[in-house]
N, C-alpha and C positions, 0 to 999 in steps of 0.2 A: 787852158786845159792842162793843168799840171798833173802829171801821172804819178801813181803810186810806184814805189820801187819793187813791189811784189804783186803777184797775181796768182789766183788759183787756176791752174792749167786747164781744168775741166771740172764740171759739176761734182764729180767724185774723184777728182785727180789731186795731185800734190800742189802745195803752194811752192812757187819758184820765184826767182828774181826776174825782174822785167827785162834785164839784159843778162845774157848767158856767156860764160867764157868757154870758148872751144879750144881743145888741146891738140888739134890736128897737127899743128906745126911745132909742137913742144920741143922736139928734138932738133929743130932748125934754129933755135934761139942762139944768136951770136955769143951770148954769155953762158951757153951750155945748158945742160939739163940735170945738173947735179942736185942733190937734196936741198941745199941752201937756196939755190936759184929758184927751184920750183916752189919752195916754201915762201920765198919773197913774193912771187906772183900770186900764190894762193892768198897770202895775207893782204896784198894790195886789193885783190878782188873783194875779200870779205870786208875790209875797211870801207870800201865803196858801196857796200850793199849788194854786190854780185856774189850770190851764194850757190849758183847752179853751174855745174861743170859738165861739158859735153864731150864724151869720149866715143871711141869705137874700137873694137878689138884690133882692126887692121892698122890703126893710125901709127905712123912711125915704123912701118914694117913690123907690126905687132909688138912694139916696144914702149909706146907712150903710156899705156896703162901702168906698166911696171915702174916707169920713172915717177909717175904721179903717186903711185902706191908707196914707193920708198919714202916720199915726203910724209905721207900719212903715218907710216910706221914710226917715223922720227917724232911726230907730234900727233898721237892718236886722237887727242881731244878735238882736233879740227873736223873730224868726220861728222860730229853731231851738229856742226855749224853750216853744213853744206848739203846740197842735193846732187847726187851722181846719176848721170844719164850715160848709157853706153849702148852700142849697137852690135848686131851680129848678122851673118848671112853672106857677106862677100868673102870669097875665097881667093886670095892672091897667090901668085907664084912667088915664093919667098923662101929663103933658107930656113926660116922658122916654121915653115909648113912644107916639108919635102914631098908630101904625098900629092900636092897640088900640081898637076901637069899643065893646067891653063887656068886663067881667071874664069871663075864661074860663081854660082850662088848655091848655097846648101841650106835648106830649111827642113831637113830631116829632124825628127824628134831628138835623135841622138846628138846631132851637131848643136842644136839650140841649147840643150841642157849642158853639154860639155863646154860650149863657148861661154855660157853664163858662169859656170863654176870656175873656169880659167880667169874670167874677168874679175870675179870676186877675190880670187887669190892674188891677182896682180894689183888690184886696187886696195888691198888690205882692208876689206870690209866684208860684212856678212850679209849685206843686202844691197840691192840697187833700187834707187828711187823710181827710175824709169828705164825700161829696156825697149829699144826700137829695133824693128826689122829694117835693115839698112837699105835695101832696094827690092822692088818686087821681082819675083822670079816666075818665068813661064811654067816651072814645075812645082810651084808652091802648092802643097796639098793642105787646104785649110783645116781638115779634120786632124791631120797629124800635127800641124802647127798649134792648133787649139789645145790638143792634148798636152803638148810640151809646155805651153804657157800656163795652163791651169795647174800643172804639176809644180812649176816654179813658184807660182803665186801661193799655192797651198803650203809649200815648204817655207814660205817667208823670204825666199831669196830675191824675189822681184815684187815690188809693191804695185807698180803700174806698168801698163804696156802701151806702146804706140808704134808708129811706122815712120818711115822716111822715104821720100820720093815716090809715094804711092799716088795713083790717080784717084779721083773720087770713087770711081767704080770699083777699083781694087780695095780701097778703104772700106766701102760698104760690104763688099763680098766677105772680107775677113771678119768684119764686125758681126756679120750674121751668124758666124760659127762660134762666137765667144759669149760666155755668160756674164761678161763684164765689159764696160766700154773702153775703147781705145782713147787715150787722153791727148794725143797730139799727132800731127803729121809734119815732119821736118822736111822743108822743101827749099829749093833755091829761090830767093826772093830779093829783087832789087829793081831799080827803074829800067834796066836793060832787059829784064825778063818779065814781060807783061802777062805771059800765059796764065800763071796761077791766079791773077786778078780777074781773068776773063773765062777760064775753062771750068769753073765750078769748084776749084780747090778751096779758095777762101770762102766761097758761099757755103760750102759744106761745113767748114769750121764754124762759121756763124750759126748755121742751123743746129749743129751739135753742141754749141757753146764751148768749143775747145780753142785753145790758143795754139796756132801753128808756130813752129820754130823756123827761123829764117837763116839758112846757111848762105855764106858768101854775100852778106848784105852790102858790101862795097864792090861787088862783082869781081872778087879776087884782086882788088886794087885798080882795076881798069878805069873805074869812075874817077879815080884820083890822078892817074898817070897815063891812061890810054890815049892814043892819038887818033882814034877813029872819029868820024863825024858825030856819032851819037854821044860818045864820051865828051867830045869838045863842047857840044851844045849843052849837055848837062852841067859841065863844069862852069860854064858861063852863068847859068842860072844859080848854081850853088854859090858862086862868088857874090852875086847880087843878094841872095838870101842871107849869106854870111854877114854882109854889111848890115842888112836890116836887123838881124837877130844877134849881131855880135858873136858869131859862132863860126867854128871851123867847118869845112866842107863835109868831113865825115860825121860830125855831130848833126849836121842838117840831114844827111842820109839816114842816120839811125832814127832821127825824129820823124822823117818821112814815113818810115815803116811803122813807128809807134803810133802815128796819127790814124792809121787804118782801124776801123771798128772791130776787126777780128782779134785785136789784142796780140799782134805779132810779137814774137820774142826773138830779137836779133841775137845771133851767135857771133861774138867777137873773136876774130882769129889772130889777134896780134900778140906778140911776145913782149911788147914794149909796155912797161908798167905806167909810163907817162900817158900813153894812148888809152890804156885801160881806165885810168883815172879821168881822163878827158872825156871819154865816151859817156860818162854818167850825166854830163851836162845836157845831153839830148832829152833826158827825162823832164827837164824844166823848160824846154823850148815849145813855144806855142805856134806851130805852123797853122795858118788859116787855110781855108779851102782853096783859095786862089794860089797860095804858096805851093800847096800840094800839087795842084794841076799844072803849075808852071814847070815842075820837075818832070811830071808825066809827059807833057806835051814836048818838052825838049828831048826826052828819050825817044819818043816816037817820031819826032821830026815833023809833026803836024798838030794842029789843034784838034780837040775832040770833035766827033761828028755833030 
């Protein structure tokens, strides 16, 4: 089951790379986040066929978009070779946002539009391929959100819309207010988090023919280094599968997500160019059904019912 390196995210959605590079930790790179270092990582991704980059306004204390955009200003031609995803809605207490007294969510029409315009400036682009609403809010007014999103689409500033961390019910509710489809739901997906596989999240993606984005596919590294019983059990299985497939544990984990019929798009969080290159090996791994369930059962600590 060799996988294509590209996929159409939704029937009317953008074409994206099967693996996505996430920039959440861009400023934590031991080698820095200067223009040349960011360009090196961008070029590594593009050389590997990873053309989709996942941002959010809040990443790096509201500074990651700007660092990435500085690299695109240095080499503007790179923009046409990539797809940019970013998010809005979370409001952090941060010197960059002195008006925020506490962490909260804001999906007012004014904030959504202002956030997108700020992201466009910082990313040195005149459009976003996909805008995601970062987390659901109890105060989200779908009529106001729909008005903002329609305005941004009509202006050509945002080509496609999606959500992140929404339940199926929240996804359906917002969809019902929009004249165009949502193209993805970015959720936490890995063997230690079985809920999206069972609560209808991935079933909804299959029904809508959309590809979910998977953040924290390695459980924030816990699956590779964690000392809990579930992590230990999974690592034992990964070692066995690694021998069978001549692959690294993280390659097996990415392949485990890619094996799912919902066409999951893992978001890589590493700053290490070697690990970015290595991740692509997952696209050619052929985990069979029993391989997949061996990881699932290890994570749950029991065989399936």
